[in-house]
C-alpha positions, 0 to 999 in steps of 0.5 A: 483744565478745571481747577479743584473745587469743594464739590469734587463731583462737579465740573469747575471753571477757572475764574482766571478764564472767565468774564464775571462782570457785564460791561455797561458800555461806558468807559466811565462806568464803575465796573469798567476797570474790573471788566478790563482787568478780567478781559486782560487776564482771559486774553493773556491766560489763553495766549491770544495776545500775539495771535490778535496782534503780535505788535501789541505790548503785553499789558501790565497787571497789578502784582497780585494778578500775575500768573502764579509760577509762570513768567510771561517770557516763558509763555512767549518763548513757547508760543510757537509750540502752543500754536503748532500743537493747536494746529496739529502741526507735527512737523513744526512741533518736532523741529522745536523739540529737536532745537530745545530739549526742554520743550517737551516738558516745559510749561506753556500755559498759565495753568502750568500745562505742558504740550502733552496736556494741551494735545490731549485736550484738543479732541478726538479727531484723527489729526489730534490722535496722530499728533498725540501718538507721535508726541508720546513716543518722544517722552520717556516713562519717567518724564511722563509721570512728572508732567503735572499742571498747577493742580497736579493733573497729569495728561491722563486726568485731561483725557478722562475729563474730556472723555477721550478714551483713545488718548487714555489708551495711548497714555496707559499703554505708555505708562500704566502707573498713570492711573494711580497718580492722584492730583491735589485733593486726591483726585484720580483720573477715574474720578474725572471720567466718572463725571459722565464719560461711560466708555472712558470710565470702563476702560480706566476701571479695567486698568485700575487694580484694587491690589495696588496701593494707593488706589481710587477705590479705597476710603474716601476716594472710593466714596467720592467715586461711587457718589460720582458714578451714581450721580452720572447714572452709571450703574455698571460698577457692580461688575467691578467689585473693587469699588466695594472693598472699603466698608467705610464707604458703603453707608453713604453710597447705599443711602445715596443710591436709594433715591436714584431708583425713583428717577430711573424706575422706568428705564428697565436696563438701568434699573436692573443695573442699579439693583445689581449694585445694591445686591453687591453692596449687601453681599459685601456687608455680610462679612461685617459684624451685626452692629457695623452692618446695621449702621450701614443699611438702616438709614438706606432701608428706612429711606427705601421704605419711605420712597417705595423702593421695594426692591431695595427693601427686599434686597436688604431684608433678604440679606439681613432678616433682622433689618426689618426691625429697623427703626427711625429713632426720632419718630419711633416708626419702623419700616412698615410704619413708613410704608403705610404712612407714605402709601407704598403698597409694594413695600407694605405687601412684604408684610403679607408673606407667609410666616412673617411676624406681621403682628409684631408691628401691628400694635407698636406705637410711634413717638405720637402714640400712633399705631400702624392703623392710625397712620393708615387713617391719616390722609395720604401724601398729595402725590400718592392721591394724584395717582388715581383720578377723581376725588371719589376714587381717591377716597376709595383708595384711602378706605382700601388702605385703612381696611387692609391695614386693619386686617393685620391689627389685633382687635384689641389695638383697633380702638387704641387711642394715641397721645391726642386721645383719638382712635384710628376711626376718629383720625380717619374721619377727621383727616378725610372730611375735605376729601369726602366732600370733594368725592361727594361733589365729584360723584353727584356732578358725574351722575347729573351729567349722565342723567341728562344724557340718559334722559335724552336717549330715553326720550328719543327712542320712546318717540321713535316707537310712535313714528316707525320708519316707513309708516303704518297701515291706516286700517290695522296700524301695522308697520309697512316694513315689518317683514324686512330684517332691518326693521326687526333690527330697528325694533329690537335696538330701540327697545334695548336702548330704552331699557338700558337708558332707564336703567342708567337713569335709575343708577345715577339717581341712586347716586345722587340720593345716597347718604355718602358715608365713608363706607359707601365710597368703598363698594356701594357708590363705585358699583352704582357708577359702574352699572350706570356707565355700562348701561349708558354705554349700551343705551348709546350703542343700541340707539346708534344701531336703531338709527342706522337701521332706520336710515337704511330702511329709508334710503339704503335701497338694498345697496351694500355701499350704503350699508358700509357708509352708515356703519362707518359713521355709526362708529364715530360716536361709539369711538368717542365715548370709549376714548373719553369714558372707558379709562374711567370705567376700567379704573373703577372696575379694577379698583372695585372688583380687581385684585387691587394694589395689595398683592403678595410678592412671593411665597417665600418668607425672608427669614 
């Protein structure tokens, strides 16, 4: 059984049951004596000496290495019982119990474990459960409550730690008060199950009432319990309101729960359970005074705004409307200051709700004299920039943020200087100099590559007009295959490909010759790139159509199979283009012409 530790939420390993020294392989090495001492302790602690060789004498350890509270003679006396328990040999074990009335509550391991402790920890097999059930039947209620190991763990602690739900059920049915017996350090069985044994935890919670005192839900024990289940990702505890009885625990728990949303946001079911837990915490805080509630939710709310967990912000603000004015006193930044600073648009969107005091935060200054517009002018965190591909689109996103925040800032505050003497516009230009240069390079590289492609297409389709498929009449110069439908398809596709490729060239040329001011990245440059990519796409499409028509004219001979084969191969380059360039095109169209990232969450104000 694991001993106690400073970290109540982590599994702990016995030093006495571990080899912490790597042997060098030489009896004369300096670490051999330490390794030998630890190996002797390990063999002796687990009762392996008689199993390895019954004739071997027990080694003599230094006085400070002797087992605490345990005599070697006692271990040797109950070794047959220990063996029988490990082998699930009930016939032999029951015979020992009949011969020795004290055997059932005797300490049979160096950790002062009884036979019941050992039986519970042996697993969930049918043989182990049957042995345990027979063993529990021999123990009286009073004896069961008295069975503890060196750390004060009763057998139910062992069942909870190993996730042995069936063993826990047998023990609780025998004596329900076991769930209220704490070990050293105030650890209850439910704490052990909360490490990650979901089914066992549910069972113990259902059989542990908050009305019995003491219980694991109250005070520091409740904080520890909620911290543990949150670390383990078990969020169904909102169904057990007993967890939330202690108001003193809510502050630490709510603050700890907020970062969990970052990890579990993609897991919808678990995400909903975590949100329900936050809502339950808020409901339990309603009975508190404003000062007490503020002390609990303020840090959690600011952390949620910083991390972009808009569900938590909404849940807290819906319950406590005045919480929207929560402020980080060190930086003098409010909730929406943090949302803008860390580019969390879903939290910022809450400011757009009808009737909300959006201007209340618009001209407030932080400890550096920065308004919310100054914060929007600063470069976004790297992980937020990486959400969009390409420096040009990143620059566009930054300008969108600046423009959106500027809408809620009064005119008189838009040119306000911070303590460094800089206006928001000056801060934006200074902070985005490098990103602007990278965006310009990205745009020009993309345009130059596309110009080459479009030029090649224009050259090919122009030449194909001169050398038409099937030739021309020597006297009139009229195409010989003019009356065929496939020739008309060729002619139309060739003309369309030439026009669209030239259009594409002009669009990309305008990109390379642009002035590249900050404002150009918002609409002008993205629009040109979108038109250039679309026209390039159609020029390739018409080129393939013209080529396919010409190929069919020359070799098709009116065979349907040939037409199918040509069409199938023609789709290959188009598919490649779509797979490689379509995501970029969709992203550009969405960010330039779409609804964007700034949307109203709902039409109902919080207050």
